[in-house]
C-alpha positions as CSV (number, residue, x, y, z in Angstrom):
1,M,28.3,21.1,-109.1
2,D,29.1,18.6,-111.5
3,L,29.7,15.7,-109.1
4,L,26.4,16.5,-107.3
5,V,24.5,16.3,-110.5
6,Q,26.5,13.3,-111.8
7,S,26.1,11.1,-108.3
8,G,22.3,11.3,-108.8
9,I,21.5,12.5,-105.2
10,P,17.5,12.1,-104.7
11,R,15.8,15.2,-104.0
12,G,14.1,13.6,-100.9
13,K,17.9,13.1,-99.1
14,I,18.6,17.2,-100.1
15,G,15.4,17.8,-98.4
16,V,16.2,16.1,-95.3
17,R,19.4,17.9,-95.2
18,L,17.8,21.2,-95.5
19,L,15.1,20.3,-92.8
20,Y,18.4,19.1,-90.3
21,T,19.7,22.5,-91.5
22,I,17.2,24.5,-90.8
23,L,16.9,22.9,-87.2
24,F,20.8,23.8,-86.9
25,V,20.3,27.3,-87.9
26,V,17.9,27.9,-85.2
27,I,19.9,26.0,-82.7
28,L,22.9,28.6,-83.6
29,S,20.7,31.4,-83.1
30,V,20.0,30.2,-79.5
31,M,24.0,29.7,-79.3
32,N,24.6,33.3,-80.3
33,F,22.3,34.4,-77.6
34,L,23.6,31.9,-74.9
35,I,27.2,32.9,-75.6
36,Q,26.4,36.6,-75.5
37,L,24.8,35.9,-72.1
38,I,27.5,34.0,-70.9
39,A,30.2,36.7,-72.0
40,L,28.0,39.2,-69.7
41,V,27.6,37.1,-66.8
42,Q,31.4,36.0,-67.0
43,Y,32.3,40.0,-66.6
44,V,29.8,40.4,-63.9
45,I,31.6,37.9,-61.7
46,L,34.9,39.1,-62.6
47,L,33.8,42.7,-61.6
48,L,32.5,41.4,-58.4
49,T,35.0,38.8,-57.5
50,K,38.2,40.0,-59.3
51,S,38.3,36.3,-60.5
52,Y,36.5,34.7,-63.5
53,S,34.3,31.5,-63.0
54,E,36.5,28.4,-64.5
55,P,33.2,26.4,-65.2
56,L,31.6,28.9,-67.3
57,R,35.0,29.7,-69.0
58,S,35.3,25.7,-70.0
59,F,31.7,25.8,-71.2
60,S,31.9,28.7,-73.3
61,N,35.2,27.3,-74.9
62,K,33.3,24.0,-75.6
63,A,30.3,26.1,-76.9
64,A,32.4,28.1,-79.2
65,V,33.7,24.6,-80.7
66,Y,29.8,23.2,-81.1
67,V,29.0,26.7,-83.0
68,Y,32.0,25.7,-85.3
69,R,30.4,22.5,-86.0
70,L,27.2,24.1,-86.6
71,V,28.4,26.3,-89.2
72,R,30.5,23.5,-90.9
73,Y,27.2,21.4,-91.2
74,I,25.1,24.1,-92.4
75,T,27.4,25.2,-94.9
76,L,28.0,21.8,-96.1
77,N,31.6,21.5,-95.3
78,D,30.8,18.7,-92.7
79,N,28.7,15.6,-93.1
80,T,28.5,14.6,-89.3
81,R,25.4,16.2,-87.5
82,P,26.5,18.1,-84.7
83,F,24.9,17.6,-81.2
84,P,22.2,16.2,-80.3
85,F,23.1,13.6,-82.7
86,V,26.7,13.1,-81.6
87,D,28.5,13.7,-78.2
88,F,28.9,17.5,-77.3
89,P,31.7,18.5,-78.5
90,G,34.8,18.8,-76.2
91,E,37.6,21.8,-76.2
92,M,39.5,22.3,-79.5
93,E,42.0,24.2,-78.0
94,R,42.7,25.2,-74.4
95,P,42.0,28.6,-72.9
96,D,45.0,30.7,-72.1
97,G,46.1,30.8,-68.5
98,F,44.5,33.9,-67.5
99,A,43.0,36.7,-69.1
100,K,45.2,39.9,-69.9
101,F,43.9,43.6,-69.3
102,D,46.6,45.6,-70.9
């Protein structure tokens, strides 16, 4: 906190960051709904075909990374504005080869 006070950051810049944060909180809410919808659709596909959708699985993995980036920016742990100000993130980790149902 002392570093923040000593650096003399103008309130205007803090306000701009706050506005971006509000925008990203709204986007985070949309992503939350989208990931829930993707999970539901993936299970419906799995029940009907006994196989998951690889494109949907890949997108949901990238969406999880995007949510991670959003949370880091919102909580002031990262200074890089997330998508749409930079490219949509790629996969951080490859998914497991297949899902287990033990």
